[in-house]
C-alpha positions in Angstrom: 114.6 100.7 75.7 114.1 100.6 79.5 112.0 103.3 80.9 113.3 105.4 83.8 110.1 105.4 85.8 107.8 102.6 87.1 104.5 103.2 88.8 103.2 100.2 90.8 99.6 100.1 91.7 96.9 97.5 92.3 93.9 96.4 94.2 94.3 97.2 97.9 95.6 94.2 99.9 96.6 92.4 96.7 100.3 92.2 97.6 101.4 95.6 96.3 103.5 96.3 99.4 105.3 92.9 99.1 106.0 93.6 95.4 107.1 97.1 96.2 109.7 95.6 98.6 110.8 93.3 95.8 111.1 96.1 93.3 113.1 98.1 95.8 115.5 95.1 95.9 116.2 95.2 92.2 119.6 96.4 91.1 119.8 100.1 90.3 116.2 100.6 91.5 114.6 102.6 94.3 110.9 102.3 95.1 109.1 104.9 97.1 106.5 103.6 99.5 103.1 105.4 99.2 104.3 109.1 99.5 101.7 110.9 101.6 101.8 113.9 99.2 99.9 111.8 96.6 96.9 111.8 98.9 97.3 115.6 99.3 97.3 116.0 95.5 94.2 113.8 95.2 92.4 116.1 97.5 93.6 119.5 96.2 94.1 119.0 92.4 91.3 120.3 90.2 91.3 117.2 88.0 93.2 114.0 87.0 95.5 115.8 84.6 96.7 118.2 87.2 97.4 115.3 89.5 99.4 113.5 86.8 101.3 116.7 86.0 102.4 117.1 89.7 103.3 113.4 89.9 105.5 113.5 86.8 107.2 116.7 87.9 107.9 115.2 91.3 109.3 112.0 89.8 111.7 113.9 87.5 112.9 116.1 90.3 113.5 113.2 92.6 115.3 111.1 90.0 117.5 114.0 89.0 118.6 114.5 92.6 119.2 110.7 93.1 121.2 110.4 89.9 123.5 113.2 91.3 124.1 111.3 94.5 121.2 112.7 96.6 118.7 111.0 98.8 114.9 111.1 99.3 112.9 110.6 102.5 110.6 107.6 102.3 108.4 105.8 104.9 110.3 102.6 105.9 111.2 100.3 108.6 114.1 101.2 110.9 116.5 99.1 108.9 115.6 101.1 105.7 113.5 98.4 104.1 110.0 98.5 102.8 107.9 96.0 104.8 106.3 93.0 103.2 103.0 93.9 104.9 101.7 97.1 106.5 99.7 95.4 109.2 100.5 93.3 112.3 98.6 90.2 113.2 95.8 92.2 115.0 95.1 94.1 111.8 96.6 97.4 112.9 99.0 99.3 110.7 102.7 99.2 111.5 104.6 102.4 112.2 107.0 103.5 109.5 109.5 106.3 109.9 111.0 108.7 107.3 114.3 107.3 106.2 116.8 108.9 103.8 117.4 106.5 100.9 119.4 106.7 97.7 121.2 104.7 95.1 124.5 106.6 94.5 126.1 103.9 92.4 123.3 103.6 89.9 123.9 106.8 88.0 121.7 107.4 84.9 120.7 103.7 85.0 118.5 104.4 88.0 114.9 103.1 87.8 112.7 105.2 90.1 109.5 103.5 91.1 106.5 104.6 93.2 103.9 102.3 94.8 100.4 103.7 95.4 97.1 102.0 95.0 94.0 104.2 94.9 95.3 107.5 93.5 97.4 105.9 90.7 94.6 103.6 89.6 92.2 106.6 89.7 94.4 108.4 87.1 95.5 105.3 85.2 94.1 106.3 81.7 96.2 109.5 81.9 99.3 107.7 83.2 99.1 105.4 80.2 99.7 108.3 77.9 103.2 109.0 79.3 105.9 107.4 77.2 108.7 107.3 79.8 106.6 105.6 82.5 105.9 101.9 82.9 102.7 101.1 84.8 102.4 97.7 86.6 99.1 96.7 88.2 98.7 94.0 90.8 95.6 91.8 91.1 94.9 89.0 93.6 92.1 86.4 93.9 89.0 88.3 95.1 88.1 85.9 98.0 91.3 86.3 100.1 91.5 90.0 99.0 88.1 91.0 100.3 88.5 88.9 103.4 91.7 90.8 104.0 89.8 94.1 103.6 87.4 93.0 106.4 90.2 91.9 108.8 92.2 95.2 108.6 91.6 98.7 110.0 91.1 100.3 106.6 88.2 102.3 105.2 87.1 99.5 102.8 86.4 97.3 105.8 83.4 99.6 106.8 82.2 100.4 103.3 84.2 103.7 103.1 86.9 105.0 100.8 90.2 106.8 101.4 90.8 110.3 100.0 92.8 108.6 97.2 89.6 107.9 95.4 88.5 111.5 95.0 89.5 111.6 91.3 87.7 108.4 90.5 84.0 109.3 90.3 82.9 105.7 89.5 84.3 104.6 92.9 82.9 107.4 94.9 79.5 106.8 93.3 79.6 103.2 94.6 80.3 104.5 98.1 77.7 107.2 97.9 75.0 104.8 96.7 75.2 103.0 100.1 73.7 99.6 100.7 75.2 96.4 101.9 79.0 96.6 102.6 79.5 93.2 101.0 78.0 94.5 97.7 80.0 97.7 97.9 83.2 95.7 98.3 82.4 93.4 95.4 81.6 96.4 93.2 84.9 98.1 94.1 86.9 95.0 93.4 85.1 94.7 90.0 85.8 98.4 89.3 89.6 97.8 89.8 89.4 94.8 87.4 87.5 96.8 84.8 90.1 99.6 85.0 92.9 97.2 84.4 91.1 95.2 81.7 90.2 98.3 79.7 93.8 99.4 79.8 95.4 96.0 79.5 97.2 96.7 76.3 99.0 99.7 77.8 100.0 98.3 81.2 101.4 95.2 82.8 98.9 93.3 84.9 100.6 90.8 87.3 98.9 88.3 89.6 100.1 88.3 93.2 100.0 84.5 93.1 102.5 84.5 90.1 104.9 86.8 91.9 104.9 84.6 95.0 105.5 81.5 92.9 108.3 83.2 90.9 109.6 86.6 92.2 112.1 86.7 89.3 109.3 87.6 86.9 110.0 91.2 88.0 113.4 90.9 86.4 111.8 90.3 83.0 109.6 93.4 83.5 112.4 95.7 84.5 115.5 94.3 82.9 117.2 94.4 86.3 118.2 91.5 88.6 117.0 90.9 92.1 119.7 91.4 94.7 119.5 88.6 97.2 117.6 85.4 97.5 113.8 85.8 97.9 112.0 82.8 99.1 108.3 83.7 99.4 105.3 81.8 100.5 101.6 82.5 100.2 98.8 82.0 102.6 96.0 82.5 100.0 94.1 79.5 101.4 94.0 80.8 105.0 90.5 81.8 105.8 89.8 84.8 107.8 88.5 84.2 111.4 85.6 86.4 110.3 84.5 84.1 107.6 83.1 80.6 108.0 81.7 78.4 105.2 78.3 80.2 105.2 79.9 83.6 105.1 82.1 82.5 102.2 79.2 81.1 100.3 77.3 84.4 100.7 80.4 86.4 99.6 80.9 84.4 96.5 77.2 84.7 95.7 77.5 88.5 95.8 80.6 88.4 93.7 78.9 86.4 91.1 76.1 89.0 90.9 78.5 91.9 90.4 81.5 90.5 88.7 82.1 90.8 84.9 85.7 91.8 84.2 87.0 90.2 87.4 86.4 86.9 85.7 89.0 87.7 83.0 91.6 87.5 85.8 90.0 84.9 88.1 87.4 82.8 86.4 87.0 80.4 89.3 85.8 81.8 92.6 86.2 78.5 94.4 89.9 78.1 93.8 92.5 80.2 95.5 
């Protein structure tokens, strides 16, 4: 039986925005693009269970409105699409505007999805207890992922964390411990992989590289077809201008020191 809700989360800069755009392009599916209220809940909720309660109530309210022909405001491009990437070539975040979106022809078949990285991964164990929600987690090879962190204007670039991590004490402990930014980044990547590995029997873990090679694997997960022809390409082997051979060697050495569960997903740090 197909579930009416899908929560899409993953390691930051692992391709979750691209995959959210693909999910939004499935028949009878609408994917919300990082609703800002999730960050507000992360700040103000007493604990993870309160956050999950607000999240599920919000999902059910929105889906009921959509099934009845309503719309919901979502941060999107001017054409109403979710972008493939939040950032321009300089590393600065693109502006998205609130756009009213709906799926009036879907009826009760509607699949309502939400994409968010930090807050949903923070409460992942509690989300896994919900029977009507499917959780999909995206991972990507650590070398291009961490290089991407460094080349974008995001908190992880400077060894900081967004407010979405507030309900994930293991993550905030890594930040508060201080030390080398490279080590902090490697520990955060490993923490994501540990979260997904520990819950692997209750979630779907998808590699970014696999989706780029075959976007239609999302059809298998959701039981819904992609509308349109998606020809994607990956630039996984493109090295950041901030990282030469010496920097990459240092980064991989730090990864090898801190990685354990990351190796379950990517056993070879030299191939990406």
